[in-house]
TORGUMAR-796568 format. One record per residue (C-alpha): residue number from 0; z negated, y negated, x; residue in one letter. Coordinates in Angstrom, 1 decimal. Last residue first. Example, Ala and Ser with C-alpha at 12.3 -4.5 7.8 and 13.67 -1.06 7.14 Angstrom:
<sites>
pos Z Y X code
1 -7.1 1.1 13.7 s
0 -7.8 4.5 12.3 a
</sites>
This chain:
<sites>
pos Z Y X code
608 -69.1 -80.4 3.8 p
607 -65.2 -80.5 4.4 n
606 -63.2 -80.1 1.3 k
605 -60.9 -77.2 0.5 k
604 -58.2 -78.0 -2.1 s
603 -58.4 -76.1 -5.4 p
602 -55.4 -73.7 -6.0 k
601 -53.4 -74.8 -9.1 k
600 -50.6 -76.6 -7.1 n
599 -50.0 -73.5 -5.1 q
598 -49.6 -71.3 -8.1 k
597 -47.2 -73.8 -9.7 q
596 -45.1 -73.7 -6.5 k
595 -44.9 -69.9 -6.6 q
594 -43.8 -70.0 -10.2 k
593 -41.0 -72.4 -9.4 a
592 -39.8 -70.3 -6.4 e
591 -39.6 -67.2 -8.7 k
590 -37.8 -69.1 -11.4 d
589 -35.3 -70.3 -8.8 l
588 -34.7 -66.8 -7.5 r
587 -34.1 -65.5 -11.0 k
586 -31.6 -68.2 -11.7 a
585 -29.8 -67.5 -8.4 d
584 -29.6 -63.8 -9.2 v
583 -28.3 -64.5 -12.7 a
582 -25.7 -66.9 -11.3 v
581 -24.6 -64.4 -8.7 q
580 -24.1 -61.8 -11.4 f
579 -22.1 -64.3 -13.4 m
578 -19.8 -65.2 -10.6 n
577 -18.7 -68.8 -10.9 p
576 -15.4 -69.6 -12.7 r
575 -12.5 -70.7 -10.5 e
574 -10.7 -67.4 -10.5 f
573 -11.1 -67.2 -14.3 r
572 -9.6 -70.6 -14.6 d
571 -6.1 -69.5 -13.6 h
570 -5.2 -68.2 -17.1 n
569 -1.5 -67.8 -16.9 k
568 0.7 -69.8 -19.0 n
567 3.1 -67.6 -21.0 k
566 6.6 -67.9 -19.6 v
565 9.4 -69.6 -21.5 k
564 12.8 -68.6 -20.4 k
563 14.7 -71.4 -18.7 v
562 17.4 -73.1 -20.6 k
561 17.5 -76.2 -18.3 g
560 21.3 -76.2 -17.9 r
559 20.9 -75.1 -14.2 d
558 18.8 -72.1 -15.4 y
557 21.4 -71.2 -18.0 d
556 24.1 -71.2 -15.4 v
555 22.0 -69.2 -13.0 d
554 21.2 -66.6 -15.7 y
553 24.9 -66.3 -16.5 v
552 25.7 -65.5 -12.8 d
551 28.7 -67.4 -11.6 k
550 31.8 -65.5 -10.9 k
549 32.7 -65.0 -7.3 k
548 36.0 -66.5 -6.3 r
547 38.5 -63.8 -5.5 k
546 38.5 -62.0 -2.3 g
545 39.8 -63.0 1.1 k
544 41.0 -59.9 2.9 l
543 44.7 -60.7 2.2 q
542 44.3 -64.3 3.3 k
541 42.5 -63.2 6.4 l
540 45.3 -60.8 7.3 v
539 47.9 -63.5 6.8 k
538 46.0 -66.0 8.8 q
537 45.7 -63.6 11.7 r
536 49.3 -62.8 11.5 e
535 50.2 -66.4 12.1 t
534 51.5 -68.8 9.5 q
533 53.5 -71.4 11.4 v
532 53.2 -75.0 10.4 g
531 53.4 -76.2 13.9 m
530 50.0 -77.7 13.8 d
529 48.6 -74.4 12.5 q
528 50.2 -72.5 15.4 d
527 48.9 -75.0 18.0 d
526 45.4 -74.7 16.5 d
525 45.4 -70.9 16.8 w
524 46.1 -71.2 20.5 t
523 49.2 -70.3 22.6 g
522 49.3 -68.2 25.7 v
521 51.8 -69.1 28.3 e
520 53.3 -66.2 30.2 g
519 52.4 -65.6 33.9 y
518 49.9 -62.7 33.6 f
517 51.4 -60.3 31.1 q
516 55.1 -61.1 31.2 g
515 54.9 -61.4 35.0 a
514 53.6 -57.9 35.5 n
513 55.6 -57.0 38.6 s
512 55.1 -60.6 39.8 k
511 51.3 -60.3 39.5 l
510 51.3 -57.1 41.6 l
509 53.6 -58.5 44.2 q
508 51.4 -61.6 44.6 d
507 48.3 -59.5 45.0 k
506 50.0 -57.3 47.6 v
505 50.9 -60.3 49.6 e
504 47.4 -61.8 49.4 a
503 45.8 -58.5 50.5 s
502 48.2 -58.0 53.5 r
501 45.7 -58.3 56.3 g
500 46.8 -59.0 59.9 q
499 45.8 -62.6 60.5 e
498 43.2 -63.2 57.8 r
497 41.9 -59.7 58.1 e
496 41.7 -60.0 61.8 r
495 39.7 -63.3 61.4 e
494 37.3 -61.7 58.9 i
493 36.8 -58.7 61.2 l
492 36.0 -60.9 64.1 l
491 33.5 -62.9 62.0 e
490 31.8 -59.6 61.2 l
489 31.7 -58.6 64.9 k
488 30.0 -61.9 65.7 g
487 27.5 -61.4 62.9 r
486 26.6 -57.9 64.1 k
485 26.1 -59.1 67.7 s
484 23.8 -61.9 66.5 e
483 21.8 -59.5 64.4 m
482 21.1 -57.2 67.3 s
481 22.6 -53.7 67.7 e
480 20.5 -50.6 66.8 d
479 22.6 -49.7 63.8 h
478 25.8 -49.6 65.6 r
477 28.9 -51.5 64.7 v
476 32.3 -50.5 66.0 t
475 35.3 -52.7 65.7 v
474 38.4 -50.7 66.4 a
473 41.0 -52.2 68.7 t
472 40.3 -49.7 71.5 e
471 40.6 -46.7 69.3 n
470 38.9 -43.7 71.0 e
469 40.6 -40.4 71.4 l
468 38.2 -37.4 71.6 v
467 39.6 -34.4 73.4 p
466 40.1 -31.2 71.4 q
465 37.5 -28.4 71.8 a
464 35.6 -29.6 68.7 a
463 38.6 -29.2 66.5 a
462 39.2 -25.6 67.7 a
461 35.5 -24.7 67.1 e
460 35.7 -26.1 63.5 k
459 39.0 -24.2 62.9 a
458 37.3 -21.0 64.1 q
457 34.2 -21.6 61.9 a
456 36.5 -22.2 58.8 f
455 38.4 -19.1 59.5 r
454 35.2 -17.0 59.7 e
453 33.9 -18.5 56.4 a
452 37.2 -17.7 54.7 e
451 36.9 -14.1 55.9 e
450 33.3 -13.8 54.7 r
449 34.3 -15.2 51.3 r
448 37.2 -12.7 51.0 e
447 34.9 -9.8 51.8 k
446 32.4 -10.9 49.1 e
445 35.1 -11.2 46.6 e
444 36.3 -7.6 47.4 i
443 32.8 -6.2 47.2 d
442 32.2 -8.0 43.9 e
441 35.4 -6.4 42.5 q
440 34.3 -3.0 43.6 e
439 30.9 -3.4 42.0 e
438 32.5 -4.5 38.7 i
437 34.7 -1.5 38.8 e
436 31.8 0.8 39.4 e
435 29.8 -0.8 36.5 e
434 32.8 -0.3 34.2 e
433 33.0 3.3 35.2 e
432 29.3 3.8 34.5 e
431 29.6 2.2 31.1 e
430 32.5 4.5 30.2 e
429 30.4 7.5 31.3 d
428 27.5 6.3 29.1 d
427 29.8 5.8 26.1 e
426 31.0 9.4 26.3 n
425 34.5 10.0 25.2 p
424 34.8 12.5 22.3 a
423 35.1 16.2 23.2 a
422 31.3 16.7 23.2 k
421 31.0 14.9 19.9 i
420 33.8 17.0 18.4 e
419 32.2 20.2 19.7 e
418 28.8 19.2 18.2 v
417 30.5 18.5 14.9 m
416 32.2 21.9 14.9 a
415 28.8 23.5 15.7 e
414 27.2 21.6 12.7 e
413 30.0 22.7 10.4 k
412 29.6 26.3 11.5 e
411 25.9 26.2 10.9 k
410 26.4 24.7 7.4 r
409 28.7 27.5 6.3 p
408 32.4 26.8 5.9 k
407 33.6 26.8 2.3 l
406 35.6 29.5 0.6 g
405 32.8 30.6 -1.6 a
404 30.1 28.0 -1.8 k
403 27.4 27.7 0.8 p
402 23.9 29.1 0.1 q
401 21.2 26.5 -0.6 s
400 18.7 25.8 2.0 r
399 15.0 26.1 1.5 p
398 12.5 23.8 3.3 a
397 10.5 25.7 5.9 a
396 10.4 23.1 8.7 d
395 8.9 20.4 6.4 p
394 6.0 22.6 5.2 p
393 6.5 24.0 1.6 l
392 4.3 22.6 -1.1 t
391 1.6 24.3 -3.2 y
390 0.1 23.2 -6.5 f
389 -2.6 25.2 -8.3 l
388 -3.6 24.9 -12.0 m
387 -6.8 26.1 -13.7 y
386 -8.8 26.5 -10.6 a
385 -12.4 27.8 -10.6 k
384 -13.6 25.6 -7.7 q
383 -15.1 27.0 -4.5 e
382 -11.9 26.4 -2.5 y
381 -12.2 22.7 -3.2 v
380 -15.8 22.5 -2.0 r
379 -14.9 24.2 1.2 d
378 -12.2 21.5 1.8 a
377 -14.8 18.8 1.9 s
376 -14.8 15.9 -0.6 v
375 -13.5 12.3 -0.5 q
374 -13.9 10.0 -3.5 h
373 -11.8 8.8 -6.3 i
372 -13.5 7.4 -9.5 a
371 -11.5 5.9 -12.3 e
370 -11.0 9.2 -14.2 k
369 -12.3 12.0 -11.9 d
368 -10.0 12.3 -8.8 a
367 -11.7 14.4 -6.1 r
366 -10.3 13.9 -2.6 h
365 -9.2 16.2 0.2 w
364 -8.1 14.8 3.6 l
363 -4.7 15.2 5.1 g
362 -4.0 11.5 5.6 n
361 -1.3 11.5 2.9 p
360 -4.0 12.6 0.4 g
359 -4.9 16.2 -0.6 k
358 -5.7 16.3 -4.3 i
357 -8.5 17.7 -6.4 y
356 -8.1 16.9 -10.1 a
355 -10.7 17.0 -12.9 v
354 -10.1 18.1 -16.5 f
353 -12.5 17.7 -19.4 r
352 -14.6 19.7 -21.8 g
351 -13.8 20.6 -25.3 g
350 -11.0 22.1 -27.4 a
349 -10.1 24.6 -24.7 a
348 -13.6 26.0 -24.7 r
347 -16.5 26.3 -22.2 n
346 -16.1 23.2 -20.1 g
345 -14.9 21.8 -16.8 e
344 -11.2 22.5 -16.3 h
343 -10.1 22.3 -12.7 v
342 -6.7 21.0 -11.4 i
341 -5.9 21.7 -7.7 v
340 -3.4 20.0 -5.5 g
339 -2.1 20.1 -1.8 y
338 -2.0 23.8 -0.9 l
337 0.5 24.8 1.8 d
336 3.2 27.3 1.1 y
335 4.4 30.3 3.1 t
334 8.0 31.4 2.6 k
333 9.8 34.7 3.3 k
332 13.6 34.0 3.3 k
331 15.5 35.2 0.3 e
330 17.9 38.2 0.5 d
329 15.1 40.7 0.2 p
328 14.0 39.0 -3.1 h
327 10.6 37.3 -3.0 t
326 7.3 38.6 -4.5 f
325 5.5 40.1 -1.6 r
324 6.6 37.4 0.8 e
323 5.1 34.7 -1.4 v
322 2.6 33.5 1.2 s
321 -0.2 31.1 0.1 f
320 -2.0 28.7 2.4 t
319 -5.2 26.7 1.9 d
318 -6.8 29.6 0.1 e
317 -7.3 31.0 -3.4 f
316 -10.0 33.2 -4.9 k
315 -10.2 33.5 -8.6 v
314 -13.6 32.9 -10.2 k
313 -13.7 34.0 -13.8 k
312 -14.5 31.4 -16.5 d
311 -12.3 33.0 -19.1 n
310 -12.3 30.4 -21.8 k
309 -12.2 30.8 -25.6 s
308 -9.5 28.9 -27.4 g
307 -8.8 31.5 -30.1 s
306 -5.5 32.5 -28.7 a
305 -7.0 33.1 -25.2 d
304 -7.7 30.6 -22.6 f
303 -7.9 31.1 -18.8 r
302 -4.1 31.2 -17.9 d
301 -3.9 30.4 -14.2 l
300 -0.9 28.1 -14.0 h
299 1.0 28.0 -10.7 i
298 3.2 25.1 -9.5 a
297 5.3 25.8 -6.4 l
296 6.8 22.7 -4.7 v
295 9.9 23.3 -2.6 r
294 11.1 26.0 -5.0 p
293 11.8 29.7 -4.1 t
292 15.2 31.1 -5.1 r
291 15.4 34.8 -5.9 y
290 11.7 35.3 -6.7 l
289 11.4 38.9 -7.9 s
288 11.2 40.8 -11.2 r
287 11.6 44.5 -11.6 k
286 13.0 46.7 -14.3 a
285 13.5 50.5 -14.3 k
284 15.5 52.2 -17.0 g
283 15.9 53.0 -20.7 p
282 19.2 52.0 -22.3 r
281 20.2 49.4 -24.9 e
280 23.9 49.5 -25.2 l
279 26.9 47.7 -23.5 s
278 27.1 50.7 -21.1 c
277 28.2 48.6 -18.2 r
276 26.1 45.6 -19.1 e
275 23.0 47.6 -19.8 c
274 20.8 46.2 -22.5 t
273 17.1 46.8 -22.0 l
272 14.5 49.5 -22.4 t
271 11.7 49.1 -19.9 a
270 9.8 51.0 -17.3 s
269 7.9 48.9 -14.7 r
268 8.2 47.5 -11.2 e
267 5.6 44.9 -10.4 r
266 6.5 41.2 -10.2 f
265 4.8 40.1 -13.4 d
264 1.7 42.2 -12.8 p
263 1.4 40.8 -9.2 s
262 0.7 37.2 -10.0 l
261 -3.1 37.6 -10.6 c
260 -3.3 40.0 -7.6 r
259 -1.9 37.3 -5.3 e
258 -4.2 34.6 -6.7 l
257 -7.3 36.7 -6.0 t
256 -9.9 38.1 -8.3 n
255 -7.6 40.4 -10.2 g
254 -5.5 41.0 -13.3 a
253 -7.7 39.2 -15.8 t
252 -6.6 35.7 -14.5 v
251 -3.0 36.4 -15.4 d
250 -0.8 34.0 -13.4 a
249 1.9 31.7 -14.9 t
248 4.7 30.2 -12.7 l
247 6.2 26.7 -12.8 r
246 9.5 25.0 -12.9 l
245 11.6 28.1 -13.7 f
244 15.3 29.1 -13.8 p
243 16.2 32.6 -15.0 e
242 18.7 35.0 -13.4 f
241 19.6 38.3 -14.9 t
240 20.8 41.2 -12.7 n
239 22.1 44.5 -14.1 t
238 22.0 47.5 -11.8 p
237 24.1 50.6 -12.4 q
236 22.4 54.1 -12.6 n
235 24.8 55.1 -15.4 c
234 22.1 56.7 -17.7 e
233 18.8 55.4 -16.2 q
232 20.1 51.8 -16.1 c
231 18.7 49.7 -13.3 v
230 17.3 46.3 -14.4 f
229 16.8 43.5 -11.9 n
228 15.2 40.3 -13.3 d
227 15.7 37.6 -10.7 l
226 13.6 34.5 -11.0 l
225 15.0 31.1 -9.9 y
224 13.4 28.0 -8.6 g
223 12.9 24.4 -9.5 g
222 10.0 22.1 -8.6 f
221 11.7 19.8 -5.9 i
220 15.4 20.4 -6.1 q
219 14.9 21.0 -9.9 y
218 13.5 17.5 -10.3 l
217 16.1 15.9 -8.0 a
216 18.9 17.3 -10.2 t
215 20.7 20.5 -9.3 t
214 19.8 22.5 -12.5 e
213 22.2 20.4 -14.5 q
212 25.1 21.9 -12.4 n
211 24.1 25.4 -13.6 r
210 24.0 24.3 -17.2 r
209 27.4 22.7 -17.1 p
208 27.5 18.9 -16.9 e
207 27.6 16.2 -19.6 k
206 28.8 12.9 -18.1 a
205 26.3 10.1 -17.6 g
204 24.7 11.0 -14.3 k
203 21.6 8.8 -15.1 e
202 21.2 10.5 -18.5 l
201 20.7 13.7 -16.6 l
200 17.8 12.3 -14.7 l
199 16.4 11.0 -18.0 h
198 16.3 14.5 -19.6 h
197 15.0 16.2 -16.4 q
196 12.0 13.7 -16.3 m
195 11.3 14.2 -20.0 q
194 11.3 18.0 -19.8 q
193 9.2 18.1 -16.6 m
192 6.7 15.7 -18.1 f
191 6.4 17.8 -21.3 y
190 5.8 21.0 -19.2 d
189 3.1 19.2 -17.2 f
188 1.5 17.9 -20.4 i
187 1.5 21.4 -21.9 k
186 -0.1 22.8 -18.8 v
185 -2.6 19.9 -18.6 t
184 -4.0 20.7 -22.0 d
183 -5.4 17.5 -23.5 n
182 -3.1 17.2 -26.5 t
181 -1.6 14.5 -28.6 r
180 0.9 15.7 -31.3 g
179 2.0 19.3 -31.8 g
178 5.2 18.8 -29.9 p
177 4.8 15.7 -27.7 m
176 5.8 12.4 -29.3 s
175 2.3 11.1 -29.4 k
174 1.9 11.8 -25.7 l
173 4.4 9.0 -25.1 r
172 1.9 6.3 -25.9 g
171 -0.6 7.6 -23.3 v
170 2.3 7.7 -20.8 f
169 3.0 4.0 -21.3 y
168 -0.6 3.0 -21.3 r
167 -1.4 4.6 -17.9 p
166 -4.2 2.1 -17.1 a
165 -4.6 1.6 -13.3 v
164 -7.9 0.9 -11.6 t
163 -8.6 -1.5 -8.7 n
162 -8.8 -1.3 -4.9 q
161 -5.7 0.8 -4.6 k
160 -3.6 -1.7 -6.5 d
159 -0.4 -1.2 -4.4 r
158 -0.4 2.6 -4.1 f
157 -1.2 3.1 -7.7 c
156 1.2 0.4 -8.8 q
155 4.1 2.0 -6.9 h
154 3.3 5.4 -8.4 v
153 3.2 3.9 -11.9 h
152 6.5 2.0 -11.4 g
151 8.3 5.2 -10.5 e
150 6.7 7.1 -13.4 l
149 7.9 4.3 -15.8 a
148 11.4 4.4 -14.2 c
147 11.5 8.2 -14.7 m
146 10.4 8.0 -18.3 f
145 12.9 5.3 -19.2 c
144 12.2 1.6 -19.8 t
143 14.8 0.3 -22.2 d
142 18.5 -0.1 -21.5 q
141 18.9 3.4 -19.9 v
140 21.6 3.5 -17.3 v
139 19.4 4.1 -14.2 c
138 21.3 4.0 -10.9 n
137 18.9 1.8 -8.8 n
136 16.0 3.0 -10.8 s
135 16.7 6.6 -9.8 h
134 17.0 6.2 -6.0 r
133 14.1 3.7 -5.9 h
132 12.9 5.1 -2.5 s
131 9.3 5.1 -3.7 t
130 10.2 7.7 -6.4 l
129 11.8 10.2 -4.0 y
128 9.1 9.9 -1.4 n
127 6.5 10.5 -4.1 a
126 8.4 13.5 -5.4 l
125 8.6 15.2 -2.0 a
124 5.0 14.4 -1.1 p
123 3.3 15.4 -4.4 t
122 0.5 12.8 -4.4 y
121 1.7 10.8 -7.5 t
120 2.6 14.0 -9.3 l
119 -0.9 15.4 -8.9 i
118 -2.5 12.1 -10.0 q
117 -0.3 11.8 -13.0 l
116 -1.1 15.4 -14.0 i
115 -4.8 14.8 -13.6 c
114 -4.7 11.6 -15.7 n
113 -2.9 13.3 -18.5 l
112 -5.5 16.1 -18.6 g
111 -8.3 13.5 -18.6 t
110 -6.8 11.7 -21.6 a
109 -9.5 12.5 -24.1 k
108 -11.6 9.3 -24.1 g
107 -8.6 7.3 -25.4 l
106 -8.8 4.6 -22.7 e
105 -9.3 7.0 -19.8 d
104 -8.7 4.7 -16.8 t
103 -6.9 6.0 -13.7 l
102 -8.0 5.6 -10.1 g
101 -6.2 3.6 -7.5 a
100 -4.5 4.9 -4.4 g
99 -5.6 6.8 -1.4 m
98 -4.4 5.3 1.9 p
97 -0.8 5.8 2.9 r
96 0.8 7.6 5.8 i
95 4.5 6.9 5.3 t
94 7.3 9.4 5.2 e
93 4.9 12.0 3.8 w
92 6.2 15.6 4.2 q
91 8.5 17.5 1.9 t
90 11.5 15.3 2.6 n
89 14.3 15.2 0.1 l
88 17.7 13.6 0.8 w
87 19.1 16.9 2.3 k
86 18.6 18.6 -1.0 e
85 21.6 16.8 -2.5 s
84 21.3 15.5 -6.1 f
83 23.9 16.2 -8.7 l
82 25.4 19.1 -6.8 t
81 28.7 20.2 -8.2 k
80 30.3 23.6 -8.9 t
79 27.0 25.3 -9.1 p
78 26.7 28.9 -7.9 l
77 26.4 31.8 -10.3 e
76 24.2 34.5 -9.0 f
75 25.9 37.9 -9.3 g
74 24.1 39.5 -6.4 n
73 26.9 39.1 -3.9 a
72 27.3 35.4 -4.7 d
71 29.0 33.9 -7.6 v
70 31.9 31.4 -7.9 s
69 32.9 28.4 -10.0 e
68 36.0 26.8 -8.7 l
67 37.9 28.9 -11.2 s
66 36.9 26.5 -13.9 e
65 39.6 24.1 -12.6 a
64 42.2 26.3 -14.3 p
63 44.7 28.5 -12.5 e
62 48.2 27.9 -13.6 q
61 48.7 24.9 -11.3 t
60 50.0 21.6 -12.7 s
59 46.6 20.1 -13.1 s
58 46.0 20.3 -9.4 s
57 43.4 22.5 -7.9 l
56 40.7 21.2 -5.6 v
55 39.9 23.8 -2.9 r
54 41.5 21.7 -0.2 t
53 44.0 22.1 2.6 a
52 45.5 19.0 4.2 g
51 48.4 16.6 4.2 n
50 49.7 17.0 0.6 v
49 46.3 16.1 -1.0 p
48 45.6 17.9 -4.3 a
47 45.5 16.2 -7.7 f
46 43.7 16.5 -11.0 k
45 40.3 17.8 -9.9 t
44 39.9 14.9 -7.5 k
43 40.0 12.4 -10.3 f
42 37.1 14.1 -12.0 r
41 35.1 13.7 -8.8 e
40 36.1 10.1 -8.4 l
39 35.0 9.3 -12.0 k
38 31.7 11.1 -11.4 d
37 30.9 9.0 -8.3 d
36 28.0 10.8 -6.5 v
35 25.6 8.5 -4.7 y
34 24.4 8.8 -1.1 r
33 27.6 7.6 0.4 s
32 28.8 9.3 3.6 k
31 28.3 7.6 6.9 r
30 30.7 5.5 8.9 f
29 30.7 4.7 12.6 r
28 32.4 1.7 14.1 i
27 32.9 1.9 17.9 a
26 33.1 -1.3 19.9 r
25 36.3 -1.5 21.9 n
24 37.3 -5.0 20.6 l
23 33.9 -6.6 21.3 l
22 33.3 -4.9 24.7 a
21 36.8 -5.9 25.8 d
20 36.3 -9.5 24.8 l
19 33.2 -9.8 26.8 t
18 29.6 -10.6 25.9 n
17 28.4 -7.0 26.3 h
16 28.6 -6.8 30.1 k
15 27.5 -10.3 30.9 e
14 24.6 -10.0 28.5 l
13 23.5 -6.6 30.0 n
12 23.7 -7.9 33.5 g
11 21.6 -11.0 32.7 q
10 19.0 -8.9 30.9 l
9 18.4 -6.5 33.7 g
8 14.8 -7.6 34.0 t
7 14.5 -7.5 37.8 p
6 17.9 -9.2 38.3 d
5 19.0 -8.7 41.9 t
4 21.7 -10.8 43.4 k
3 24.0 -8.6 45.5 k
2 24.6 -8.6 49.2 t
1 27.5 -6.5 50.4 s
0 27.2 -4.7 53.7 m
</sites>
């Protein structure tokens, strides 16, 4: 059996296995696709087609223009030709569990609506993950601070300065450019934020894109959805589908006391007179609206104010989850959203009052954000509020997936193909097992050779021990236990034999004769060479190394001539003068002694009676 050295930690074996030339050369290099879209490369692809593979890109020489890449699905929905921001880069759950951030100051006194929108956007998981990843700021082309960069910096500052308050001065200044001037309505502020964010995200891409491609930015991937208006003509009985993008929905508070009933009037089938595409005329028919593409974040506005600014303070029931199954198109998956933000208006009219935000933090707890103050509240208190805006987000496992383009493989088929490729590829674990087996076989062979060599050595040793011992009679043997006289006698015997039989002197003579030029030549001295008038190499070298005569220092010459620079005489008397403090103390002491003597002299002497 082979004996192996055990390594309980396994570190030595791993180091020996990886620190080899084969392991270095056979190391696999894996590449991943870039996150950013190169517009120049995409335009370059539309001009040429590769000769070694099939592609949907058309060359400029073909008769069919590049616009033919655009396709529609079975319902007539136009699919984008290019995605500006991929949905796979979004995550609807918090990537990092963060504590609640800072509160916001209200410098104008009427910016509570702005503060509520900023708090809601800060705690929107998908948007916060996107902003904290610096995807926009790393590719921003705006020279000055853009709206998205400012929002990104605001979110970072809120999470960083959680113990202090943050003043949103940049956004307060931007409210002046809103249509109608400064306003305190959260819906108008939300729409303005969406408009500015979309504008600067498109500036990041540079080239002007078609409308459908513009609706694939990070903003539309988070808040964007599509409404389908289906109209069936009463004359020709043919459907006409119209698709409209949206970033929020509006619910009528007067339609019911629950959120679902408030949304129902817009998604209810009704009679209408619209233009029929087949008839090219306005025809009566049936119209119905549905959610054709559901967003990741669903923003709902409960309209409580009329044209005069009066407020409908009706209580509308909403819950922690909201299902849109009743409003979605049959081809769209049924979604259930989770509530994470509520904005409440406290007041009687639109012109007065203030807004307060209730937000669910990354830790799953509800908090009330009222200007600078942020404190935790219970979920029951949130559900009791008379909401003005509601914000829902999809759970991570229910994120929508866009349909594949025409002519392309579905995502599932691509994943299955990738799995098959991975299975067909050589397994690294199997290769490591094979290497370990080879190492074990090599160790067994080496161990076998060592055993055979040890056996041969033992046999040779036994054979040598079996041979008779031959003693040299002329040898001089000295034992350690002999007396000193015996050892001295044997030493003299060795010296005598060396003198008689030794060849040391002969070998020495031969060695000296073989190097006669080195040991028997006469070596001259330096003095002999100088006497003979011969300039040796040493003298030549010294002459070359000898420098010129050093020039005298000017100061030394002047000093020797007596031209010494006059130096002001130093006052040495101050070191010999007495210490004035000590003089004063001595004078005071002498005065005291003199006074004591005078007192003694004035005392009458005592006479004996």
